[in-house]
N, C-alpha and C positions, 0 to 999 in steps of 0.2 A: 504494500500500500504506500502511496505517496502523499499521505495527508500532511498538509502544511509544509511541504517541501517546495521551496521557492526557486524560481529561475529555470531557464531552458538549458538543455544539455547539448543540443546541436549534433548529436551522434558522435561526440568526441570525448576523449578522456579529459581529466581535470587540467593537466598541464597544457594540452592543446587548446582547450576552451579559454583558459586564462590568457594565453598568448594571443589568441584571436581577438578577444575583447580589449586587451591592452592595446593592440595594434590599431583597432578601430577607434578607440578613445584618443590615442595619440594623433591619428589622422584627422579626427574631428576637430581637435584643438588647433592643429597646425593649419588646416584648410578652412575651418569654420563651416564646412558643408561637405557631406559625403552621401553617396548613393550606395545602398546595400539592401538586403532583403528586409522585409517588414519585421520578421521575428528578431533578427540581429539588431535592427534599429531600436526596437523596444527594449532590448537588454542593454544596449549601449547607452540609451537615454537614461536608464536608471542609474548607471554608474557615473556618467558624465555630469548629471545634475548634482550628485554628491561631491564630485571633484570641484565643480564650480562653487559650491557652497563653501568648501574648504578655501578656495581662492578668495572668496569674499571675506572670510574670517581673517586671513592674511597674516596670522602670527606664525612663529617659528614652528610650532608643533603641527599646525595645519600644512605648512610648506613641506615638512618631513613626511606627513601622511600622504600628501599628494604625490611626492616624489617616489614613495614606496610603490605606488601604483603606476605612475607614468614612466618613470625611469628614463626620461629623455629631457635633458636640461633645457633645450630650446623650447619644448612644449611647456615645461614648467614655468619658464620665464614669461612666455606669452600669456599663459593662464593668469599669472599674478599681476602682470603689468598692463595688459590690454583687455582681456576678457572680463575678469572679475570686477574691475572698476565700472564697466558698463552696466553691470547688474547689481550694483551696490544697494540700491533702494528697492530691490525686488525680492519677494519671499518665495522663490521657487518658480518653476515654469520657464526655465531658461531656453529650452529646446522645443522644436516642433518636428513632427513627423508628417510628411506629405506623401501619400501613396501616389506613385507615378505610372508604372506600366508593369507588364509581365515580361520577364526575360525570355528571349527567343529560344534559348537552348533547352531549358527545363520548365518553362512557364512559371517560374517562381515569382511571386509578387514582390516588386521592388518599391523602395521608398527613399525619399531624400530626407536626411536628418540634418537640421541646420539650427543655428541659434536664431531666436525670434527676431533679433534686430539685424539679421544678415543683410537684407536689402538696403537698409539705411547705411550701414558701414561700407557696403560695396559701392554705393553711389558717391560717398565722400572720398573713397580711395580713387575712383575714376576721375572725380573733379580735381583732386590733387595731381594725378598723373597728367591730365590735360594742361594744367597750369605749368607744370615743369616742361612739358613739350613746347608750349608757347614761349616760355623764357629761353629755351635752347634755340628755338627758331629765330628769335629776335636778336640773339647774339651774333655780331658780325664774325664770320670765320676768317682767320688770318692765314 
């Protein structure tokens, strides 16, 4: 019986499952948006929301707990410097799952897992990139 046993197993043993989820969480923090299966997205969302909450706490213990799961210094730095401050006034619900399509190969339902303010941050990044391109174009080349 599986009464009160939480989480999906994905047909993998424990080490493979942990590696899979850690890789997906690292990719999510690095790119702020990933496409994966719906079941994996739901599991990653559970973990990533806890990690973002640690980022909002921001103390040394929270940093060490987050690093024990992420184990990627660049992802950890981005979490604490960029992502967590954006959600400082929010009590959870940092991620959204949008179901997109079925994969051609095996008809698995796919979904996009992204931060709720992804579109706003993408627009500001594009505007900054356009400004730098304009400045480079205005410079006289010698």
